[in-house]
Structures are given as C-alpha cells and as structure tokens.
VODO-648250 format. One record per atom (N, C-alpha, C, CB): residue number from 1; x, y, z; residue in three letters; atom name. Coordinates in steps of 0.2 Angstrom, whole numbers, plus 2048, in hexadecimal, padded with zeros to 3 digits. Glycine has a CB too. Layout:
REM VODO-648250
(NUM; (X; Y; Z); 'ALA'; 'CA')
...
REM end
This chain:
REM VODO-648250
(1; (CE9; 203; 4C2); 'MET'; 'N')
(1; (CE6; 1FA; 4BE); 'MET'; 'CA')
(1; (CE0; 1FD; 4BE); 'MET'; 'C')
(1; (CE6; 1F0; 4C3); 'MET'; 'CB')
(2; (CE0; 1FE; 4B4); 'ILE'; 'N')
(2; (CDA; 203; 4AF); 'ILE'; 'CA')
(2; (CD7; 1FD; 4AF); 'ILE'; 'C')
(2; (CDB; 207; 4A7); 'ILE'; 'CB')
(3; (CCE; 1FE; 4B0); 'GLN'; 'N')
(3; (CC8; 1FA; 4AE); 'GLN'; 'CA')
(3; (CC6; 1FD; 4A8); 'GLN'; 'C')
(3; (CC3; 1F9; 4B4); 'GLN'; 'CB')
(4; (CC4; 1FA; 4A4); 'ASP'; 'N')
(4; (CBE; 1FC; 4A0); 'ASP'; 'CA')
(4; (CB9; 1FF; 49E); 'ASP'; 'C')
(4; (CBC; 1FA; 4A1); 'ASP'; 'CB')
(5; (CBA; 205; 49C); 'GLN'; 'N')
(5; (CB2; 20A; 49F); 'GLN'; 'CA')
(5; (CAF; 20B; 497); 'GLN'; 'C')
(5; (CB3; 214; 4A5); 'GLN'; 'CB')
(6; (CAE; 204; 494); 'THR'; 'N')
(6; (CA7; 207; 491); 'THR'; 'CA')
(6; (CA4; 203; 492); 'THR'; 'C')
(6; (CA5; 209; 48D); 'THR'; 'CB')
(7; (C9C; 209; 492); 'PRO'; 'N')
(7; (C97; 207; 495); 'PRO'; 'CA')
(7; (C93; 200; 48F); 'PRO'; 'C')
(7; (C94; 20F; 497); 'PRO'; 'CB')
(8; (C8E; 1FD; 494); 'ARG'; 'N')
(8; (C8D; 1FA; 490); 'ARG'; 'CA')
(8; (C87; 1F7; 493); 'ARG'; 'C')
(8; (C92; 1F6; 48F); 'ARG'; 'CB')
(9; (C83; 1F3; 48E); 'PHE'; 'N')
(9; (C7A; 1F1; 48E); 'PHE'; 'CA')
(9; (C78; 1EF; 492); 'PHE'; 'C')
(9; (C78; 1EE; 48B); 'PHE'; 'CB')
(10; (C73; 1EF; 497); 'ALA'; 'N')
(10; (C71; 1E8; 49D); 'ALA'; 'CA')
(10; (C70; 1E2; 498); 'ALA'; 'C')
(10; (C67; 1EA; 4A3); 'ALA'; 'CB')
(11; (C6E; 1E3; 491); 'PHE'; 'N')
(11; (C6C; 1DD; 491); 'PHE'; 'CA')
(11; (C6D; 1DA; 486); 'PHE'; 'C')
(11; (C62; 1DC; 495); 'PHE'; 'CB')
(12; (C6C; 1D6; 488); 'GLY'; 'N')
(12; (C71; 1D3; 481); 'GLY'; 'CA')
(12; (C6D; 1D2; 47E); 'GLY'; 'C')
(12; (C75; 1CD; 481); 'GLY'; 'CB')
(13; (C71; 1D2; 475); 'ARG'; 'N')
(13; (C6A; 1CB; 470); 'ARG'; 'CA')
(13; (C62; 1CA; 475); 'ARG'; 'C')
(13; (C6E; 1C0; 471); 'ARG'; 'CB')
(14; (C65; 1C0; 476); 'ARG'; 'N')
(14; (C65; 1BE; 476); 'ARG'; 'CA')
(14; (C60; 1C0; 47C); 'ARG'; 'C')
(14; (C69; 1BD; 475); 'ARG'; 'CB')
(15; (C5E; 1C4; 482); 'ASN'; 'N')
(15; (C58; 1C8; 487); 'ASN'; 'CA')
(15; (C54; 1CA; 486); 'ASN'; 'C')
(15; (C58; 1CD; 48B); 'ASN'; 'CB')
(16; (C56; 1D0; 47F); 'TYR'; 'N')
(16; (C51; 1D4; 47A); 'TYR'; 'CA')
(16; (C4B; 1CD; 479); 'TYR'; 'C')
(16; (C56; 1D7; 472); 'TYR'; 'CB')
(17; (C4D; 1CC; 476); 'ARG'; 'N')
(17; (C49; 1C7; 470); 'ARG'; 'CA')
(17; (C46; 1C0; 476); 'ARG'; 'C')
(17; (C50; 1C3; 469); 'ARG'; 'CB')
(18; (C49; 1BF; 47C); 'LEU'; 'N')
(18; (C41; 1B9; 47E); 'LEU'; 'CA')
(18; (C40; 1BF; 483); 'LEU'; 'C')
(18; (C42; 1AE; 482); 'LEU'; 'CB')
(19; (C3F; 1C5; 483); 'MET'; 'N')
(19; (C3A; 1CD; 488); 'MET'; 'CA')
(19; (C37; 1CA; 483); 'MET'; 'C')
(19; (C3B; 1D7; 48A); 'MET'; 'CB')
(20; (C39; 1CC; 47B); 'PHE'; 'N')
(20; (C30; 1CE; 473); 'PHE'; 'CA')
(20; (C31; 1C6; 474); 'PHE'; 'C')
(20; (C31; 1D3; 465); 'PHE'; 'CB')
(21; (C31; 1C2; 477); 'ALA'; 'N')
(21; (C2D; 1BD; 472); 'ALA'; 'CA')
(21; (C27; 1BC; 47A); 'ALA'; 'C')
(21; (C32; 1B4; 46F); 'ALA'; 'CB')
(22; (C2A; 1BB; 47F); 'GLY'; 'N')
(22; (C27; 1BF; 486); 'GLY'; 'CA')
(22; (C1F; 1C2; 485); 'GLY'; 'C')
(22; (C2D; 1C6; 488); 'GLY'; 'CB')
(23; (C24; 1CA; 481); 'LEU'; 'N')
(23; (C1E; 1CB; 482); 'LEU'; 'CA')
(23; (C18; 1CC; 47E); 'LEU'; 'C')
(23; (C1E; 1CF; 484); 'LEU'; 'CB')
(24; (C1C; 1C6; 479); 'ALA'; 'N')
(24; (C14; 1C5; 472); 'ALA'; 'CA')
(24; (C14; 1BE; 475); 'ALA'; 'C')
(24; (C15; 1C5; 466); 'ALA'; 'CB')
(25; (C14; 1BB; 47A); 'VAL'; 'N')
(25; (C11; 1B3; 47F); 'VAL'; 'CA')
(25; (C0D; 1B8; 483); 'VAL'; 'C')
(25; (C16; 1AD; 485); 'VAL'; 'CB')
(26; (C0F; 1BD; 487); 'LEU'; 'N')
(26; (C08; 1C0; 48A); 'LEU'; 'CA')
(26; (C01; 1C3; 486); 'LEU'; 'C')
(26; (C0A; 1C5; 48F); 'LEU'; 'CB')
(27; (C05; 1C8; 480); 'ALA'; 'N')
(27; (C01; 1CB; 47E); 'ALA'; 'CA')
(27; (BF9; 1C3; 47A); 'ALA'; 'C')
(27; (C05; 1D2; 478); 'ALA'; 'CB')
(28; (BFB; 1BF; 478); 'ILE'; 'N')
(28; (BF9; 1B9; 474); 'ILE'; 'CA')
(28; (BF5; 1B7; 47A); 'ILE'; 'C')
(28; (BFF; 1B3; 471); 'ILE'; 'CB')
(29; (BFA; 1B5; 485); 'GLY'; 'N')
(29; (BF5; 1B3; 487); 'GLY'; 'CA')
(29; (BEE; 1B8; 489); 'GLY'; 'C')
(29; (BF6; 1B0; 48C); 'GLY'; 'CB')
(30; (BEF; 1C2; 487); 'PHE'; 'N')
(30; (BE7; 1C5; 489); 'PHE'; 'CA')
(30; (BE7; 1C4; 486); 'PHE'; 'C')
(30; (BE4; 1CC; 48A); 'PHE'; 'CB')
(31; (BE4; 1C3; 47D); 'ILE'; 'N')
(31; (BE4; 1C2; 479); 'ILE'; 'CA')
(31; (BDD; 1BB; 478); 'ILE'; 'C')
(31; (BEA; 1C3; 477); 'ILE'; 'CB')
(32; (BE2; 1B6; 47C); 'THR'; 'N')
(32; (BDC; 1B0; 47C); 'THR'; 'CA')
(32; (BD9; 1B0; 481); 'THR'; 'C')
(32; (BDE; 1AB; 47C); 'THR'; 'CB')
(33; (BD6; 1B3; 487); 'MET'; 'N')
(33; (BD2; 1B6; 489); 'MET'; 'CA')
(33; (BCF; 1B8; 486); 'MET'; 'C')
(33; (BD4; 1BA; 48C); 'MET'; 'CB')
(34; (BD0; 1BD; 484); 'THR'; 'N')
(34; (BCB; 1C3; 482); 'THR'; 'CA')
(34; (BC7; 1BF; 47C); 'THR'; 'C')
(34; (BD0; 1CB; 47F); 'THR'; 'CB')
(35; (BC7; 1B7; 479); 'LEU'; 'N')
(35; (BC6; 1B5; 471); 'LEU'; 'CA')
(35; (BBE; 1AF; 474); 'LEU'; 'C')
(35; (BD0; 1AF; 46C); 'LEU'; 'CB')
(36; (BC0; 1AE; 47C); 'ASP'; 'N')
(36; (BBC; 1A7; 47F); 'ASP'; 'CA')
(36; (BB5; 1AD; 47F); 'ASP'; 'C')
(36; (BBF; 1A2; 489); 'ASP'; 'CB')
(37; (BB1; 1A6; 47B); 'SER'; 'N')
(37; (BAB; 1AB; 47A); 'SER'; 'CA')
(37; (BA3; 1A5; 47F); 'SER'; 'C')
(37; (BA9; 1AD; 46D); 'SER'; 'CB')
(38; (BA4; 1A5; 484); 'ALA'; 'N')
(38; (BA2; 1A2; 48A); 'ALA'; 'CA')
(38; (B9F; 1A9; 48C); 'ALA'; 'C')
(38; (BA8; 19F; 48E); 'ALA'; 'CB')
(39; (B9C; 1AD; 491); 'GLU'; 'N')
(39; (B99; 1AE; 493); 'GLU'; 'CA')
(39; (B9C; 1B0; 499); 'GLU'; 'C')
(39; (B95; 1AC; 493); 'GLU'; 'CB')
(40; (B9D; 1B5; 499); 'TYR'; 'N')
(40; (BA2; 1BB; 49F); 'TYR'; 'CA')
(40; (BAC; 1B6; 49E); 'TYR'; 'C')
(40; (B9D; 1BB; 4AC); 'TYR'; 'CB')
(41; (BAF; 1B5; 497); 'GLY'; 'N')
(41; (BB2; 1B2; 495); 'GLY'; 'CA')
(41; (BB5; 1AA; 49B); 'GLY'; 'C')
(41; (BB6; 1B7; 492); 'GLY'; 'CB')
(42; (BB0; 1A4; 49E); 'GLU'; 'N')
(42; (BB1; 1A1; 4A1); 'GLU'; 'CA')
(42; (BB1; 19D; 49E); 'GLU'; 'C')
(42; (BAF; 1A1; 4A3); 'GLU'; 'CB')
(43; (BB4; 19B; 498); 'GLY'; 'N')
(43; (BB7; 196; 493); 'GLY'; 'CA')
(43; (BBC; 191; 497); 'GLY'; 'C')
(43; (BBA; 19A; 48D); 'GLY'; 'CB')
(44; (BBF; 18E; 490); 'PHE'; 'N')
(44; (BC2; 18B; 493); 'PHE'; 'CA')
(44; (BCD; 190; 491); 'PHE'; 'C')
(44; (BBF; 183; 491); 'PHE'; 'CB')
(45; (BCA; 196; 48A); 'LEU'; 'N')
(45; (BCF; 19B; 485); 'LEU'; 'CA')
(45; (BCE; 19F; 48E); 'LEU'; 'C')
(45; (BCA; 1A1; 47A); 'LEU'; 'CB')
(46; (BCB; 1A1; 490); 'GLY'; 'N')
(46; (BC9; 1A8; 497); 'GLY'; 'CA')
(46; (BCD; 1A6; 49C); 'GLY'; 'C')
(46; (BBF; 1A8; 49B); 'GLY'; 'CB')
(47; (BCD; 19E; 49C); 'ILE'; 'N')
(47; (BCE; 19D; 4A5); 'ILE'; 'CA')
(47; (BD3; 199; 4A5); 'ILE'; 'C')
(47; (BC9; 198; 4AA); 'ILE'; 'CB')
(48; (BD5; 193; 4A0); 'THR'; 'N')
(48; (BDA; 190; 4A0); 'THR'; 'CA')
(48; (BDF; 190; 49E); 'THR'; 'C')
(48; (BDA; 18C; 4A0); 'THR'; 'CB')
(49; (BDC; 193; 495); 'LEU'; 'N')
(49; (BE3; 193; 490); 'LEU'; 'CA')
(49; (BE6; 199; 492); 'LEU'; 'C')
(49; (BE3; 192; 487); 'LEU'; 'CB')
(50; (BE2; 19F; 491); 'GLY'; 'N')
(50; (BE5; 1A5; 492); 'GLY'; 'CA')
(50; (BEA; 1A6; 498); 'GLY'; 'C')
(50; (BE0; 1A9; 491); 'GLY'; 'CB')
(51; (BE9; 1A4; 49E); 'PRO'; 'N')
(51; (BEC; 1A8; 4A6); 'PRO'; 'CA')
(51; (BF3; 1A2; 4A2); 'PRO'; 'C')
(51; (BE6; 1A5; 4B2); 'PRO'; 'CB')
(52; (BF2; 19B; 4A1); 'ILE'; 'N')
(52; (BF7; 197; 49E); 'ILE'; 'CA')
(52; (BFC; 19B; 49C); 'ILE'; 'C')
(52; (BF5; 193; 49A); 'ILE'; 'CB')
(53; (BFC; 19E; 497); 'LEU'; 'N')
(53; (BFF; 1A1; 491); 'LEU'; 'CA')
(53; (C01; 1A9; 495); 'LEU'; 'C')
(53; (BF8; 1A1; 48A); 'LEU'; 'CB')
(54; (BFF; 1AB; 497); 'LEU'; 'N')
(54; (C03; 1B0; 49D); 'LEU'; 'CA')
(54; (C05; 1B0; 4A2); 'LEU'; 'C')
(54; (C00; 1B5; 49F); 'LEU'; 'CB')
(55; (C05; 1AD; 4A4); 'VAL'; 'N')
(55; (C0B; 1A6; 4AC); 'VAL'; 'CA')
(55; (C10; 1A7; 4A7); 'VAL'; 'C')
(55; (C07; 19B; 4AF); 'VAL'; 'CB')
(56; (C10; 1A1; 49F); 'ILE'; 'N')
(56; (C17; 19F; 49C); 'ILE'; 'CA')
(56; (C1B; 1A8; 499); 'ILE'; 'C')
(56; (C14; 198; 494); 'ILE'; 'CB')
(57; (C16; 1AA; 499); 'GLY'; 'N')
(57; (C19; 1B2; 497); 'GLY'; 'CA')
(57; (C1E; 1B5; 49C); 'GLY'; 'C')
(57; (C13; 1B8; 498); 'GLY'; 'CB')
(58; (C17; 1B5; 4A1); 'PHE'; 'N')
(58; (C21; 1B9; 4A6); 'PHE'; 'CA')
(58; (C24; 1B5; 4A8); 'PHE'; 'C')
(58; (C22; 1BE; 4AF); 'PHE'; 'CB')
(59; (C24; 1AE; 4A7); 'ILE'; 'N')
(59; (C29; 1AA; 4A9); 'ILE'; 'CA')
(59; (C2C; 1AA; 4A2); 'ILE'; 'C')
(59; (C27; 1A3; 4AC); 'ILE'; 'CB')
(60; (C2D; 1AB; 49F); 'ILE'; 'N')
(60; (C31; 1AC; 498); 'ILE'; 'CA')
(60; (C37; 1B4; 49B); 'ILE'; 'C')
(60; (C29; 1AF; 48F); 'ILE'; 'CB')
(61; (C31; 1B7; 49C); 'GLU'; 'N')
(61; (C32; 1C2; 49C); 'GLU'; 'CA')
(61; (C38; 1BE; 4A3); 'GLU'; 'C')
(61; (C26; 1CB; 4A0); 'GLU'; 'CB')
(62; (C36; 1C0; 4AB); 'PHE'; 'N')
(62; (C3C; 1BB; 4AE); 'PHE'; 'CA')
(62; (C42; 1BB; 4AD); 'PHE'; 'C')
(62; (C3B; 1B5; 4AE); 'PHE'; 'CB')
(63; (C3D; 1B3; 4A7); 'PHE'; 'N')
(63; (C47; 1B2; 4A9); 'PHE'; 'CA')
(63; (C4B; 1B5; 4A0); 'PHE'; 'C')
(63; (C4A; 1A7; 4AC); 'PHE'; 'CB')
(64; (C47; 1B9; 49C); 'ALA'; 'N')
(64; (C4C; 1C0; 49A); 'ALA'; 'CA')
(64; (C50; 1C4; 49C); 'ALA'; 'C')
(64; (C49; 1C4; 498); 'ALA'; 'CB')
(65; (C4C; 1C3; 4A2); 'ILE'; 'N')
(65; (C51; 1CC; 4A7); 'ILE'; 'CA')
(65; (C57; 1C8; 4AB); 'ILE'; 'C')
(65; (C4A; 1D4; 4B0); 'ILE'; 'CB')
(66; (C55; 1C0; 4AD); 'MET'; 'N')
(66; (C5C; 1BB; 4AF); 'MET'; 'CA')
(66; (C5F; 1BA; 4AD); 'MET'; 'C')
(66; (C5E; 1B6; 4B1); 'MET'; 'CB')
(67; (C5F; 1B6; 4A6); 'VAL'; 'N')
(67; (C65; 1B1; 4A4); 'VAL'; 'CA')
(67; (C6A; 1B8; 4A3); 'VAL'; 'C')
(67; (C64; 1A9; 49D); 'VAL'; 'CB')
(68; (C70; 1B6; 4A3); 'ARG'; 'N')
(68; (C75; 1B9; 4A0); 'ARG'; 'CA')
(68; (C75; 1BD; 499); 'ARG'; 'C')
(68; (C79; 1B3; 4A0); 'ARG'; 'CB')
(69; (C77; 1C3; 499); 'PRO'; 'N')
(69; (C77; 1C4; 493); 'PRO'; 'CA')
(69; (C80; 1C1; 48E); 'PRO'; 'C')
(69; (C76; 1CB; 494); 'PRO'; 'CB')
(70; (C7C; 1BD; 488); 'ASP'; 'N')
(70; (C86; 1BC; 484); 'ASP'; 'CA')
(70; (C88; 1BF; 483); 'ASP'; 'C')
(70; (C88; 1B9; 47E); 'ASP'; 'CB')
(71; (C90; 1C1; 484); 'ASN'; 'N')
(71; (C93; 1C4; 483); 'ASN'; 'CA')
(71; (C92; 1C9; 47D); 'ASN'; 'C')
(71; (C97; 1C1; 483); 'ASN'; 'CB')
(72; (C91; 1CA; 477); 'SER'; 'N')
(72; (C91; 1CF; 475); 'SER'; 'CA')
(72; (C88; 1D4; 474); 'SER'; 'C')
(72; (C95; 1CE; 470); 'SER'; 'CB')
(73; (C8E; 1D0; 47C); 'ALA'; 'N')
(73; (C88; 1DB; 47E); 'ALA'; 'CA')
(73; (C89; 1DF; 479); 'ALA'; 'C')
(73; (C8A; 1E1; 485); 'ALA'; 'CB')
(74; (C84; 1E4; 475); 'PRO'; 'N')
(74; (C85; 1EB; 470); 'PRO'; 'CA')
(74; (C8B; 1F2; 479); 'PRO'; 'C')
(74; (C77; 1F0; 46C); 'PRO'; 'CB')
(75; (C8E; 1F3; 475); 'VAL'; 'N')
(75; (C90; 1F9; 479); 'VAL'; 'CA')
(75; (C90; 1FD; 477); 'VAL'; 'C')
(75; (C94; 1FA; 47B); 'VAL'; 'CB')
(76; (C8E; 202; 47B); 'ALA'; 'N')
(76; (C8B; 20B; 47B); 'ALA'; 'CA')
(76; (C90; 20D; 478); 'ALA'; 'C')
(76; (C89; 211; 482); 'ALA'; 'CB')
(77; (C8F; 216; 472); 'ASN'; 'N')
(77; (C97; 216; 46E); 'ASN'; 'CA')
(77; (C97; 21B; 471); 'ASN'; 'C')
(77; (C99; 217; 467); 'ASN'; 'CB')
(78; (C94; 21E; 477); 'GLU'; 'N')
(78; (C91; 227; 479); 'GLU'; 'CA')
(78; (C94; 226; 481); 'GLU'; 'C')
(78; (C85; 228; 478); 'GLU'; 'CB')
(79; (C98; 228; 484); 'LEU'; 'N')
(79; (C99; 22A; 48B); 'LEU'; 'CA')
(79; (C90; 22D; 48F); 'LEU'; 'C')
(79; (C9F; 232; 489); 'LEU'; 'CB')
(80; (C90; 22B; 495); 'THR'; 'N')
(80; (C8C; 22E; 49A); 'THR'; 'CA')
(80; (C8A; 235; 49C); 'THR'; 'C')
(80; (C8F; 22D; 49F); 'THR'; 'CB')
(81; (C91; 233; 49B); 'THR'; 'N')
(81; (C92; 23F; 49D); 'THR'; 'CA')
(81; (C98; 245; 498); 'THR'; 'C')
(81; (C98; 240; 4A9); 'THR'; 'CB')
(82; (C97; 245; 495); 'PRO'; 'N')
(82; (C97; 24C; 494); 'PRO'; 'CA')
(82; (C9C; 250; 496); 'PRO'; 'C')
(82; (C92; 24E; 496); 'PRO'; 'CB')
(83; (CA1; 251; 491); 'THR'; 'N')
(83; (CA7; 251; 494); 'THR'; 'CA')
(83; (CA8; 25A; 492); 'THR'; 'C')
(83; (CAE; 24B; 491); 'THR'; 'CB')
(84; (CA6; 260; 497); 'THR'; 'N')
(84; (CA5; 268; 494); 'THR'; 'CA')
(84; (CAE; 26D; 494); 'THR'; 'C')
(84; (C9E; 26C; 49A); 'THR'; 'CB')
(85; (CAD; 26E; 492); 'VAL'; 'N')
(85; (CB3; 275; 492); 'VAL'; 'CA')
(85; (CB3; 278; 495); 'VAL'; 'C')
(85; (CB5; 279; 48D); 'VAL'; 'CB')
(86; (CBC; 27C; 49C); 'ASN'; 'N')
(86; (CB9; 281; 49F); 'ASN'; 'CA')
(86; (CBB; 288; 49B); 'ASN'; 'C')
(86; (CBB; 280; 4A6); 'ASN'; 'CB')
(87; (CB5; 28A; 49D); 'GLN'; 'N')
(87; (CB5; 28D; 498); 'GLN'; 'CA')
(87; (CB3; 297; 49E); 'GLN'; 'C')
(87; (CAE; 288; 491); 'GLN'; 'CB')
(88; (CB8; 29C; 49F); 'PRO'; 'N')
(88; (CB7; 2A1; 4A2); 'PRO'; 'CA')
(88; (CAF; 2A3; 4A3); 'PRO'; 'C')
(88; (CBB; 2A6; 49F); 'PRO'; 'CB')
(89; (CAA; 2A7; 4A9); 'LEU'; 'N')
(89; (CA4; 2A6; 4A7); 'LEU'; 'CA')
(89; (CA2; 2AD; 4A6); 'LEU'; 'C')
(89; (CA0; 2A2; 4AB); 'LEU'; 'CB')
(90; (C9E; 2B1; 4A2); 'ALA'; 'N')
(90; (CA0; 2BB; 49F); 'ALA'; 'CA')
(90; (C9E; 2BC; 4A6); 'ALA'; 'C')
(90; (C9B; 2C1; 498); 'ALA'; 'CB')
(91; (CA0; 2C5; 4A7); 'PRO'; 'N')
(91; (C9F; 2C6; 4AE); 'PRO'; 'CA')
(91; (C98; 2C7; 4AF); 'PRO'; 'C')
(91; (CA2; 2CD; 4B0); 'PRO'; 'CB')
(92; (C94; 2CA; 4B3); 'LEU'; 'N')
(92; (C8F; 2CA; 4B4); 'LEU'; 'CA')
(92; (C8D; 2D2; 4B5); 'LEU'; 'C')
(92; (C8E; 2C7; 4B8); 'LEU'; 'CB')
(93; (C86; 2D2; 4B0); 'SER'; 'N')
(93; (C88; 2DD; 4AF); 'SER'; 'CA')
(93; (C82; 2DE; 4B4); 'SER'; 'C')
(93; (C86; 2E2; 4A4); 'SER'; 'CB')
(94; (C7F; 2E2; 4B6); 'THR'; 'N')
(94; (C7D; 2E4; 4B9); 'THR'; 'CA')
(94; (C72; 2E5; 4B6); 'THR'; 'C')
(94; (C83; 2E9; 4BA); 'THR'; 'CB')
(95; (C71; 2E4; 4BA); 'PRO'; 'N')
(95; (C69; 2E7; 4B8); 'PRO'; 'CA')
(95; (C67; 2ED; 4B5); 'PRO'; 'C')
(95; (C66; 2E7; 4BD); 'PRO'; 'CB')
(96; (C63; 2EC; 4AF); 'ALA'; 'N')
(96; (C61; 2F4; 4AD); 'ALA'; 'CA')
(96; (C5D; 2F7; 4B2); 'ALA'; 'C')
(96; (C5D; 2F4; 4A8); 'ALA'; 'CB')
(97; (C5B; 2FD; 4B2); 'ALA'; 'N')
(97; (C57; 2FE; 4B3); 'ALA'; 'CA')
(97; (C50; 2FE; 4B2); 'ALA'; 'C')
(97; (C59; 301; 4B3); 'ALA'; 'CB')
(98; (C49; 2FB; 4B6); 'PRO'; 'N')
(98; (C43; 2FD; 4B1); 'PRO'; 'CA')
(98; (C42; 304; 4AC); 'PRO'; 'C')
(98; (C3E; 2FD; 4B4); 'PRO'; 'CB')
(99; (C3E; 304; 4AB); 'ALA'; 'N')
(99; (C3B; 306; 4A2); 'ALA'; 'CA')
(99; (C34; 309; 4A7); 'ALA'; 'C')
(99; (C3A; 2FC; 498); 'ALA'; 'CB')
(100; (C34; 310; 4A4); 'ARG'; 'N')
(100; (C2D; 311; 4A3); 'ARG'; 'CA')
(100; (C29; 30F; 4A3); 'ARG'; 'C')
(100; (C2C; 312; 4A0); 'ARG'; 'CB')
(101; (C23; 313; 4A3); 'PRO'; 'N')
(101; (C1F; 30D; 4A1); 'PRO'; 'CA')
(101; (C1B; 314; 49E); 'PRO'; 'C')
(101; (C1C; 306; 4A8); 'PRO'; 'CB')
(102; (C18; 313; 495); 'THR'; 'N')
(102; (C19; 317; 490); 'THR'; 'CA')
(102; (C12; 317; 492); 'THR'; 'C')
(102; (C1D; 316; 489); 'THR'; 'CB')
(103; (C0C; 316; 495); 'TYR'; 'N')
(103; (C05; 318; 497); 'TYR'; 'CA')
(103; (C06; 31F; 49B); 'TYR'; 'C')
(103; (C01; 313; 49B); 'TYR'; 'CB')
(104; (BFF; 325; 49C); 'LYS'; 'N')
(104; (C00; 329; 4A0); 'LYS'; 'CA')
(104; (BFD; 328; 4A5); 'LYS'; 'C')
(104; (C00; 32E; 49E); 'LYS'; 'CB')
(105; (BFC; 327; 4AA); 'ARG'; 'N')
(105; (BF3; 326; 4B3); 'ARG'; 'CA')
(105; (BF0; 32D; 4AE); 'ARG'; 'C')
(105; (BF6; 32B; 4C2); 'ARG'; 'CB')
REM end
C-alpha cells in the first residue's frame, strides 16, 4: 500500500490569519499600556485595558495554533531530501613536498 508522500505545511491559511490577528491584538495591548498618562502607568489603560487585550491576544494565538488547518493547506513543491547521482570519486593524490623558503638565514 503506497501512501501519498507529498509534504504539507503544518498550518493552513486560516491558521495564519488568526496568528496575524492575535499578533495585532498583542501589539495593540502593549501600545495601550504605554499610552496611559497616569504616573507609572497605574491608570485604567495601563492596569486594566492593556492586560485584558494581551490576554485576548494570547488566547487568539493559542486558538490559531490548536485549530485544525482547512483542507486547502498549501503543498510544498519541493521534497526535503535532495537526490544525488552516484559518481566515482577521484583518486587521492599524494601531497606535494614542501617548498624551500626563499629567504636566507
């Protein structure tokens, strides 16, 4: 029984879209935490809204990794193992004698 040996990528198009959306939410969360005008970032943006956005971004990233890829996952065009042609090796030559130094002592 011959199985299909076509290599496939681990993630599909939907997975990558979710990953980019999660990265965008993470970036917005970090930016939101830096925009807080209160001293040491102890206002609503730095302590409440920013961390909530970060948790949502990490949940989206986890979901993007765990969701099954759709059936239209791209197929790798090239095999990972290169093929080589068996050719005879050239005979080893004896090493040449070292040359005499050109300077005088």
